[in-house]
Each structure stands twice: as C-alpha cells, then as structure tokens.
C-alpha positions in Angstrom: -20.9 24.0 37.4 -22.7 21.3 39.1 -25.4 23.4 40.3 -26.0 24.3 36.5 -25.8 20.9 35.4 -28.6 20.0 37.7 -30.8 22.6 36.5 -30.4 21.4 33.0 -30.9 17.9 33.3 -34.0 18.5 36.0 -35.6 20.8 33.2 -39.2 20.0 32.9 -39.7 18.0 36.1 -41.7 18.5 38.8 -38.7 19.7 41.1 -39.7 21.8 43.6 -38.6 22.6 47.7 -42.2 21.8 48.4 -41.8 17.5 48.5 -44.6 16.2 46.1 -46.8 14.1 48.2 -47.1 10.5 46.3 -51.0 10.2 47.6 -51.6 13.3 44.8 -50.5 11.1 42.1 -52.5 8.4 40.4 -50.4 4.8 40.6 -48.9 5.0 37.1 -48.1 8.6 37.6 -46.2 7.8 40.6 -44.0 5.5 39.5 -43.4 7.6 36.4 -42.2 10.7 38.4 -40.1 8.3 40.6 -38.6 6.7 37.7 -37.5 10.2 36.3 -36.2 10.9 39.3 -33.9 8.2 39.3 -32.8 7.8 35.5 -31.8 12.0 35.9 -30.0 11.1 39.3 -28.0 8.3 37.1 -26.9 10.6 34.1 -25.7 12.9 36.7 -23.4 10.5 39.0 -23.6 7.4 36.9 -25.5 5.5 39.6 -27.2 2.8 37.7 -31.2 3.9 38.5 -32.2 0.3 39.7 -29.7 0.6 42.7 -31.4 3.8 43.4 -34.9 2.2 42.9 -34.0 -1.0 45.1 -32.7 1.3 48.1 -35.9 3.5 47.7 -38.0 0.9 48.0 -36.1 -1.4 50.7 -36.6 1.9 52.9 -40.0 2.3 51.8 -41.1 -1.1 53.1 -39.5 -0.9 56.4 -41.4 2.3 57.2 -44.5 1.2 56.2 -44.3 -1.7 58.8 -41.7 0.2 61.5 -43.3 2.2 64.4 -40.3 3.8 64.8 -39.8 5.5 61.5 -42.1 8.3 60.4 -44.5 6.8 57.3 -43.3 8.2 53.7 -44.8 10.8 52.3 -42.9 12.2 49.3 -41.9 10.7 46.3 -38.5 9.3 47.7 -38.9 7.2 50.9 -35.1 6.8 52.0 -34.8 8.2 55.4 -32.2 10.3 57.1 -32.2 10.8 60.7 -31.8 14.7 62.1 -28.4 13.6 63.5 -27.0 11.9 60.3 -28.5 14.5 57.8 -27.3 17.5 59.7 -24.6 16.2 62.0 -24.6 14.5 65.3 -23.4 17.7 67.1 -25.0 20.1 65.1 -27.0 22.7 67.6 -29.2 23.0 64.6 -30.8 19.4 64.1 -33.1 21.0 61.3 -30.2 22.5 59.4 -30.8 22.8 55.7 -27.3 25.0 55.0 -25.1 22.9 53.1 -22.1 24.7 54.6 -23.0 24.3 58.0 -24.0 20.7 57.4 -20.7 20.0 56.0 -18.9 21.5 58.9 -20.8 19.3 61.3 -19.7 16.3 59.1 -23.9 15.6 58.1 -24.6 13.7 55.0 -27.2 16.1 53.8 -26.6 18.0 50.5 -28.5 20.1 48.1 -29.4 18.3 45.3 -31.7 20.6 43.3 -29.2 23.7 43.3 -31.8 25.9 45.6 -28.7 26.4 48.5 -30.2 24.3 51.0 -30.0 20.9 51.7 -33.9 19.7 52.9 -34.2 16.0 54.1 -37.8 16.4 53.2 -36.8 17.2 49.3 -36.9 14.5 47.5 -34.2 15.5 44.9 -32.2 16.3 48.1 -32.9 13.2 49.5 -32.0 11.4 46.3 -28.8 12.9 45.5 -27.6 12.8 49.3 -27.6 9.1 49.1 -26.2 8.5 45.3 -23.3 11.3 46.4 -22.7 8.6 49.1 -22.6 6.1 47.1 -20.6 7.9 44.6 -17.8 7.9 47.1 -17.0 4.2 46.9 -17.8 3.7 43.0 -20.5 3.0 40.4 -19.9 -0.8 40.0 -21.5 -3.5 41.8 -19.1 -4.6 44.2 -18.6 -1.2 45.4 -21.9 -0.3 45.8 -22.6 -3.4 47.9 -19.5 -2.3 50.1 -20.9 1.1 50.6 -24.5 -0.4 51.3 -23.1 -2.5 54.2 -20.7 0.0 55.7 -24.1 2.3 55.5 -26.8 -0.4 57.0 -24.2 -2.6 59.0 -26.4 -5.3 58.0 -25.9 -8.3 55.6 -29.8 -8.9 54.8 -30.1 -5.1 53.9 -27.2 -5.7 51.3 -28.9 -8.7 50.1 -32.4 -7.6 49.7 -31.4 -4.4 48.2 -29.0 -6.2 45.4 -31.9 -8.5 44.8 -34.4 -5.3 44.3 -32.2 -4.1 42.2 -31.8 -6.9 40.2 -35.6 -7.6 39.6 -36.0 -3.9 38.4 -32.7 -4.2 35.9 -34.6 -7.7 34.4 -37.9 -5.9 34.0 -36.4 -2.2 33.3 -39.6 -1.1 35.2 -40.4 -0.1 38.7 -44.0 -0.5 38.0 -44.3 -4.5 39.2 -47.2 -4.9 41.2 -49.3 -7.8 39.4 -49.5 -11.0 42.0 -51.0 -14.3 41.3 -52.4 -17.2 43.0 -50.2 -20.1 43.8 -52.1 -22.7 41.6 -53.4 -22.0 38.1 -57.0 -21.6 37.4 -59.1 -25.0 35.9 -57.3 -27.6 38.8 -59.5 -28.3 41.9 -57.7 -27.2 45.4 -59.4 -26.4 48.7 -57.9 -24.1 51.7 -58.9 -22.5 54.7 -57.3 -20.1 57.5 -54.5 -22.6 59.5 -52.3 -19.9 60.2 -51.4 -20.4 64.2 -52.7 -23.9 64.4 -50.7 -26.1 66.5 -48.0 -28.6 64.5 -46.8 -31.5 66.4 -44.0 -33.0 64.5 -40.8 -32.4 65.5 -41.6 -30.7 68.4 -44.5 -28.3 69.7 -44.8 -25.4 67.0 -47.3 -23.3 65.4 -48.5 -23.6 61.5 -46.9 -20.2 60.1 -48.9 -20.4 56.7 -52.0 -21.8 54.5 -52.3 -25.2 53.4 -53.8 -25.3 49.8 -54.9 -29.2 49.3 -54.6 -30.3 45.7 -53.6 -33.3 43.6 -50.2 -34.7 43.2 -48.5 -32.7 40.5 -50.7 -29.6 40.4 -48.4 -26.8 39.0 -46.8 -24.6 41.7 -46.7 -20.8 40.8 -44.5 -18.2 42.3 -46.9 -15.5 43.3 -44.6 -12.4 43.0 -42.0 -10.8 41.3 -38.9 -11.8 43.2 -35.8 -13.3 43.5 -35.4 -17.4 44.7 -33.6 -16.7 47.7 -33.5 -20.5 48.6 -34.4 -23.9 47.0 -33.7 -27.5 48.1 -34.7 -29.9 51.0 -36.1 -29.2 54.5 -36.9 -32.1 57.0 -40.4 -30.3 58.1 -41.0 -28.5 54.7 -39.6 -31.6 52.2 -38.9 -30.2 48.9 -39.3 -25.9 49.1 -38.4 -22.7 47.6 -38.0 -19.6 49.3 -38.9 -16.5 46.8 -38.4 -12.7 48.4 -40.4 -9.9 46.9 -40.1 -5.9 45.9 -41.8 -5.6 49.6 -39.0 -7.3 51.8 -41.5 -10.1 52.0 -39.9 -13.8 51.4 -42.9 -16.1 50.1 -42.4 -20.1 51.3 -43.3 -22.8 49.0 -42.9 -26.1 50.8 -44.1 -30.2 50.6 -43.4 -29.9 47.0 -43.4 -33.1 44.4 -40.2 -31.1 42.8 -38.8 -28.3 41.2 -39.4 -26.7 37.6 -36.8 -27.0 35.2 -33.6 -24.7 35.6 -35.2 -22.9 38.8 -32.1 -22.1 40.7 -30.9 -20.0 43.8 -30.4 -16.4 42.4 -33.1 -16.7 39.4 -35.6 -13.7 39.0 -39.4 -14.8 38.7 -42.6 -12.9 38.3 -46.1 -13.7 39.1 -47.6 -17.2 37.5 -44.3 -18.6 36.8 -44.1 -22.5 37.3 -41.9 -23.2 40.3 -42.7 -26.6 40.7 -45.8 -29.4 41.9 -47.6 -29.8 44.6 -46.6 -33.0 46.6 -46.1 -34.6 50.0 -42.8 -34.3 50.6 -41.4 -33.8 54.1 -41.4 -35.1 57.7 -38.0 -37.0 57.5 -34.9 -37.4 55.5 -34.5 -36.4 51.7 -37.0 -37.9 49.6 -39.7 -38.7 52.6 -43.0 -38.2 51.2 -46.7 -39.7 51.8 -46.9 -38.8 55.7 -49.8 -36.8 54.9 -52.4 -36.2 51.7 -50.5 -33.8 49.2 -50.8 -30.0 49.3 -48.9 -27.1 49.0 -47.7 -25.1 52.6 -47.3 -21.3 51.7 -46.4 -18.8 54.0 -45.4 -15.2 54.1 -42.8 -13.5 56.4 -41.6 -10.1 56.7 -38.8 -8.2 57.0 -38.3 -4.9 58.6 -34.6 -3.9 58.4 -34.3 -5.5 61.8 -35.8 -9.3 62.2 -38.0 -11.3 59.9 -41.6 -12.7 61.5 -44.3 -14.9 60.3 -47.9 -13.3 59.4 -51.3 -14.8 58.0 -51.0 -15.4 54.1 -54.8 -16.5 53.8 -56.0 -12.9 53.2 -53.7 -12.1 50.4 -54.6 -15.6 48.9 -58.0 -15.1 48.7 -57.5 -11.5 47.2 -55.3 -12.9 44.8 -58.1 -15.7 43.8 -60.4 -13.2 43.5 -58.4 -10.9 41.9 -57.5 -14.0 39.3 -61.1 -15.3 39.0 -62.4 -11.7 38.1 -59.9 -11.1 35.1 -60.5 -14.8 33.8 -64.6 -13.5 33.6 -63.3 -10.5 32.0 -61.3 -11.9 29.3 -63.5 -15.2 29.1 
C-alpha cells in the first residue's frame, strides 16, 4: 500500500535510483525540483515542507564548510553516515536491503518503492528523515523535540526552526537576493579592517568592516533571515544580529537606534530598514560619541559544531557592485 501510494505521488517527477546532480540543473530548475520533493513528501507524511527544506538547507550549509563531511552532490543534502543508515553492528556498511537495515536498527528506508534503501538516493534520504520525524508527530513542538534528539544540539534546533519560519513566510526556497547594508544615494566609505587590533575593553581583533556614514543613515538587512538578537552591548552599542539561510550570522553594531516594530524572532528580507547609523557603544547603555558615526558589520559562520568570524569585506564589495549594476540597468 505504501509503495503504491508513493509511486502514485511521485509520477511525473524525475525520480530514479541514480541521484540527480545539482550541477546538471539551472538554479531555477534546481529549486523547482527540490520544492517538488519537499511538497510531495509533505503530501505523503504530513511533515510540513518548510521543515524538510530547513533541515536540508541546514545540512547543506554545514557540508559546504566542513572537511569531515562529503560535499553535497544530489538535490537533497541531508547526510546519514554509513553506521547510522545501515546500523552500527551491520557488517555491510553500504547495505541497501531495507530488511537487513531494519534488523540492525539502521535508520535507512526505501522512499521510492524500488526495494532498496540507498543513502545516495534523494527520495530515500528525504523519506528516511521524514519517517524519523513522523515518529514524534507533525506539529511544531514535536518536530523540535525530534530535531533535538537527532542533533543533540540546541543551536541546530534553533537554526532549523528559523529557516522553516523564513520558508513558510515567503512560500518558496528560492531566496537568494542580498543587499548592501546602506541604501544607494547616501555618502559612505569603507575598507577592509577585519583583523585589525582594537584596544577598548582589552586587546582584541576587529571582527568586521566599518562603514562610515552620516548619523542616522538607514541601515538595512542584507539577507533573508531571522532577528536573533537586539539590544545593547558595551562594545557594540545598539546592535542587531540576523541569522540567514546559510547558517551565517550578520551583526550590525554602533547603531543610533532601531526601526519601529523590529523585534527578536522577526523575519526580514534584503533591503528592509532595521535601524540607523550611529556612534553608540564603549560604555553603559546610552553611551555615544566616542568615535565617528559608522556601522560595524560582522559575519559569523556556524558549521554545526561551533561558530567563527570571517571577513565580510569581499561580500560587501560584491553586494555593492550588484546593486550599482541593477541601478544602472533600471536607470
């Protein structure tokens, strides 16, 4: 019955035992095929498509920056180790026999009805994760419990649920636009300052790029994301932190204040005003004027284990160039 229903649901989609290579598709084609997979699996399991998309994107982002994980090749990037898929005690670690895998308590399942549980097959992988979640339930609370039991990391649950919220809000996974933090038409200047020494508050390095501009110039979100943090910090003054779909945390500091109604947990999109350029920080709440007004912009990557700072300057240059090009094309 299950196999017959799966075959019915998957008719007309590119499902085969050979995984689709993402590089074989255009960007729009890749997003379309992934969405078809998520939506079809939702129809079969009742697991909301945006949670499946969020798990997939969380793992894809991790695999792209981790040296201990293979780089993603198919449409679906959820990774199961041979031990987890086939069972730790299974003498055949590349086992594709669903019965043998179940006997050794492996997690792998046959998702496309070909009587094989292949951890390189997109449908098998997506169905296996869906079946795991389904053991707990299809509502948000139970999905979060399932995610914690699977990843054993609070941060993983947070990042996945944030992604799910973004996908649910916009109704699509094709969310690739970016924006320069300051709008066109304002005077500003910046250079690469990541790694420079900073002295206030003890010896430390500068984990970002300073964009100098007049007081009150609008500051914009650079990505699709969720506001993770908002408030005062003695170093950064009034600041906001936004997490994007690639597990990257975008940090905006020394702001003059926040845009109206901006709150923690809010979904934002590129170009959305979140505050203004200021000179706050280096003291208790309200301290300002100890340096010229500017926006400190930092980027931090989470890889599923830890988080680190990296230089945002090349990204800022790219976003600035793209925006100027768009402005010329539409001018």
